N, C-alpha and C positions, 0 to 999 in steps of 0.2 A: 628451579626456584621461581616462585610467582612474584611478579613485581606488584608493589602496592602504590607506586607513583608512576606518572607518565615517563616513558623512556622512548628513545628514537632509534633503537637498534633494528637490524634486519633479521635477527633471529627471534622469532615469535611463535608461540603456539596459539592457534585460533580455534576455539570451540572444542576441539578434540585432540587427543594426544597424537593422532595420526596426521593432523594438519599442522605440520611444523615447517617453518621456512629456514633453510640453511644456506641460501645464496640470494644474491640480489635478484636474479630472475624469478625464483620461486616467491620471493617477497613481493615483487612487482605484480606477478600474476595473482597473488592472494589479495593485494590491495585492489586490483581491477575487479576481482570476483566480489569483494565487499561492496565496491561502488555499484556494480550491476545489480546485486541483490537489493541495495538501498533504492535504486531507481525502480526496480520491480515492486517494492513495497508501496511506493507512491502510486504506481500504476494500479495495483490491486485495490488500494484505498479509493482511488477514483472510480473504478468499476463498481465497487461495493456501494458507494454513495449514489451513483447513477442507477444501479439496480433498485436501491431503496426508493428513489424518486419515481422510477417507472412503476414499481409495485404499489406505491401509495396513490398514484394518480388514478382517477376514475376511468373505467374502460370507455374507449371512443368507438365510433362506428367502424364496422369491419372493412370499410373501403379505404381508410387512410391510416390504419394501425400498423406499425411495424410488427414483424413476426414475433419478436421477443415480448412485446406488449400483449399479444394475443395469448401467448403461452403462460406468462407469469404475471400479467397485469391484474390490477384490481385487488392486490393484497392477498392472493390465494395461498394455499399451503405450499405450492411449489416455489413461490417467491420467498416465503419465509424460510424454507429449507435451503434454498440457494443463498439467501442473505446470511443465514447462520453459518453455512459452510465457508463462504467467503470471509466472514468475520473470523472464524477459527483459523483459517489459513493465514490471514493477515496478522492475527495476533501472534501466531507461532513465528512467522517471519520477523515481526517486530521484536519479540523476545530474543530470538537468535541474534539479531543485530545488537541488541543491548548487551548480550553476553560476549559478543565479539569485541565490543568497545571495552568491556571489563578485562580484556587482556592488557590494558593500560599502555598499549603501543600507540605512539603519537600518529604514525602513518595510518593505522587502522582507523583511529578516531577521525582523522581528516578525510579519509576515503569515504567513510560512512556518512559523515555530515555533508560532504560535497554531493554524494549520490542522492541523499534525501533532498537537498536543495535543487539539484538539477531535475530530479523526478517531479518535485513540486512545480517547478517552472514549466516543464514540458506538459505535465498531465493535469495539474490542478489549479493553475493560476489564471485560467480562462475567464473566471468570474461568473460562469453559468450557475454555479451552486449558490451564489449570493442573491439571485433573483427571487422575488416573491411574486406569485401569481395570485391576484385577487379576482374572484369570480363574483359578480353581482347577480344574485338570484332574487329578482323582485317577487315578492309574494303577491299572489292574486287574492289577498284577503280583503273582504269588504265589511 
């Protein structure tokens, strides 16, 4: 029977019929797996945003450019393909987390929300993404 309201039992089916918990140990391991996947989701989102920033930045001189900027910098096709692949993977993981929450088990909900929060704290709360760089290009117009 599928629950339509939150419940706090240890017997839960998560995503697949084969992923059923029938003991406290399997339930705890499943909650830990949900937590880790949620942290991984935030990590992938951070990498995707940083890749997008690197790809959209203008190429710099070859003397001080990191290797990844040389390969995919400047908004080339490789950067777009890598960004699209990362977006697809992250979207799939995000939808799987949503479907896991739709098991309506309170422990699964708490594990996923805690994982997203911890992942955000560790990977995305640095504030680097909020900075705006303004480049003043004076025109030599006369």
